N, C-alpha and C positions, 0 to 999 in steps of 0.2 A: 502493500500500500504505499502513497504519495503522497507527500502532506510537505507543505511548506511553514517555514519559520519571519519568512518575508516581510513586510507589512501587504502586499498584494495576494499572500496566497498562492504562489504559481508552479506549489508544486516539487518540492524537491525533496530527496530520497531520506527515508529515518532509520535504515539499517535492519529494516523487516520484522520490525516492532509484532507483538499481534496484540490488538483490539480488543478480542470477543471475548465478554465474559459470561460469568452468572449474575443470579441478582445479587446478592450477596458480596460478585466479586465487584459490583457496579459501587456498591456501597465502602470495601476494601479500598481500589484503588482511589474512590475520591478522597478519603483521611492519609490517604499513602503521599497521596499529590500535595495535600493540604503542608502537611507537614517538611515537608520536602520544600517547598519555596514559600515558607509563613511567615521570613517579615516580606518577602516584594509581596505578595499575597492582602499585609495590613497595610504595606506604603500606598497601595492603590486606593483601599477604603479609608486610608486615615485624613488626606486634605477634602476630602469630596465630603464626607460623615459629619466632620468635628465642623466644617461650614456648614453643613445642616442643621448639625447637633444647636451653635450657635444661634441662628436666624432663632428656631423655633425656642428656646429662652428667653432672647430680645423680646420678641413680639407676645410670646403669651405672658412672660411678667407683665408689660405695658399693657395688654389687656387683662387679665386676669389679678396680678396682683400676687399674694400668696396662694392662691388657687391653682395656679401653675404649677404647681409642684404634680399635681395629681396629672395634667396632660401632658408632660413630658414622653415621649417615647407613646403614645398612642395614636400617634397619627400612621400610616399606611401610607408606605413607599413606593408599590404595585400598582399598576392602572385597573387591576380588578376591585381591589379595598375603594382610590376614591371614588371608579361609577359605581360600586355598591352606593357608596355613603351621598352619591349624587339623589338614589331613589329614597333612601330612608332615610334621609333628612331633610325632604323640600319643603318639612312646614317651618323648619326654622334658619330664616333667611339670615341672621346672625352668626349661627353655628358655620353655615357653609363661608361669608365673608371670610371668618374667621380660619377657616381651615382649608379652605382649597388652594389657596396659594399658597401654602406649609407642603401638602399635601404634593402639591406640580413640581416646587423643589425638590422632597423627597420624590419623584420621580425620575428627573433629571440626573439626579444623582444612584439611584439606583440603577438607572439604566449605563450611568457612563460608568460605575465599580461593576456590576455583571459584565459588558462586555470587554472590560480591561482581564478581566480574573479570565473569562473564557478564551480569551486570546492567549494571555499566558499559561493556560493551562494547555489551550492545545497543544503551545509552539514547548511546553518540559515533556509533553504524556511523551513516553520512549526516546528521549532526549534529554536529558534531566543535563546536560550542561547547556540547554539552549532556554533559552526566554528574558525577557528584560520588562521588567515593568514601566519603568519611560515610555517605552514602543509601545506596549500594549496602551497603555492611557491614548497614547496619540491615536493609536488606532480604533480607539472605541472610539474618538472624538469623530469619526470621522462615518461612523456607521449610530451614530446616537440617534439621529431622526429615524433612520430606521428601523433599530433595534423600540424607539419609545413607540410608534409604528404597528409596527406587529404586535407590540405586546395590547397596544388597544386592544386591536381586532379581535385578538381572541378574547379579550376579556367583555367585549360587545356581547361576541358570541356564547358565552359563557351567562353575562347576564340577561341574555335571549333567554336561559332556557328555565329561567326561574321568574324570568319579568312577569307574568300572570299571578304567577304564587306572590308575589313580594307585594304588588298593587292589591292582589287583594284585602294581603295579610292589614298595610297600612289603613287599606278603608278599611279595615273591620276597626284597628285599633282608635280610629279616629270617630266611628262613629256607635262606638261601643257596638258592636254587631258579632257576636261569638261566634255565627255560622260562616260568615265569611272570615273569618281567622279559619274555623276550618278547612273550612274548602280548596283554603292559600293551601293551609298544613299538608291538604292533601294534593294536592298539584306541586307543593317543594318535593314530595317524595315521587314526584315522575321527574320533576327538572334536574333535582340533584346529581339519580344517577348517569343524564343523558351529557349533562355538567361534567364531570368527572372523569367520563368516557372522552369528552372532549380537551381536558384536560390533559389526560396519557397521551393521545391521538396529538395533540401538538407540544408536548414537553420540548421537542430538541426547537424549537423555533430560533431560539434565542441564540444557541452556537451555530443554526445555520447560519442569519445573519453572520456573524465572525466568523465564519468558516466559506461560507460561499458567495457569491456576489449575486444574489438574485434580488429580483422587483420582493415588495411586500406581500403580496399574492402569491410568485412563485415559490416564495419564504416557504409560506403555509402548506401552498400542495408539497414541498421537498421536504416538511417533517411529518407532514402525514403520513406519505409516501413510505418515506422509512418505518414510523414506526408497525406499517401492516404486517397483522400478524404476529405483534409484539407485546401485544396489552400484556397479559397478565406477568410476563416479565419487567416492565416498565413500573408496571404500578408494586410490584413486590419490592421494587428497589427502591422505591419512591416512599413507600409507606415507611421498609427498614430505615430509611436516609430521618425521616420524621420521626420516630421514635426516637434513633439514637441523639439527632440536633435537641426534641425534645427534653432529655434526659438530662442532659450539658446545660440547658437553655434554666433546667429548673434548677440544679444544681448553683449557677453562675445568676442567678435570680436573687439569690440567698445574699450578694453581695448590696443590694442596692435598699436593704434593709435601715441599714445604719443611715443613710441619706433622708429616709422619710422620717427616722424619729428624731433627727438633728431637725429638720422643716418644723417638729411641732415648737422647736423653740424659736429659729432663727428661722425663717421660712426661705429668705434670699440665700442663707450657704446653702439650706436642705437641696436648694432649687440650684444650684450651683456642681454640689456633691455631686448628685443625680443625675445632674447632663455629664459629667465625668464621666462617673461608674457609667452609664448607658453607651457612650460614644465607646470606650475601651472594648466593652464587649461588643458591639455591634464588628467593631474593626478588625476583630482577632475573629469571628463566629460568620459576616455573614458570606466569604468568600464561598463556601461551603459548599452551598448547594449552585452556585452558576461553576463551579468544580465537576459537580455532578454533571451538570447540562453535558460537559465537554467531554467525562468519559463514556459518559450514555450517547452522545453522535458518534463519539469514536466507535465505540460499539455495535450500532447499530448500520454505517455504513460500511464493517466490515462484514455484517453479516448479508447485507444488501448485497456486496458484492459476490459473496458466494454460492447465494441464490445467482444473481449472474451467471456466474459460471458452469453452475449447476445445466442450465435451461444454454 
């Protein structure tokens, strides 16, 4: 298999490394790559994430004062979360005015970090001496619009699967109509499996943006094609990764307790301490999911090539 390390991915060989792995291998190789280049991954995440946290602290303190302590880190940085917030918070204009700009900043930050981490992981995977974090950030900047558009388009598709249920549940909550809430819940049971299926089928989309130069629509077609026949393989690997990251997140979350306790006596100091802890934790752990997408992409491409060889 050929794969380039240069800025345009012009396919230079990497010594015949094998990238096809089991669903447990997807996770084990993710953490192996993460540990192998931990400092460069942290450098990629450091500046944009710290800027994002600093903006959150400043804006929230100006608007909410001491109550900002409870809001730090609560805003989603992915397009799915921001779109879901648009539908679920339409009755609170002030909430939208305050949170939407912060969420959009978070989306840009997330796109930069996601793209740069995937680029570095693809370069480094199978070639331990390769991969440079500055080049990865530069490359991600070049494709940031496409990354965001792909993420938004996937999110729109997922939201569409659950939109009827959300509308009924919101209307039921506003009118105190229990039957509407019940019908909405039933529709949600239908929409969620469809949404889960699509999440799996489009899982490598961000990696395709970085590794291959396609249009937004062709990127989604490519991701959907790569995942054909691999649903349970990807689902199992994604579930295992989520469990591991969730366990790690539970332990590191304990580190935020002192900030909340300090906030009871000194809100501003507690806010700054919580922002620092949140930023550090995010810088260390945020690259893991993006590395997983890079490992998954390589795995699926090799599987796809072997199928083509058989035919």
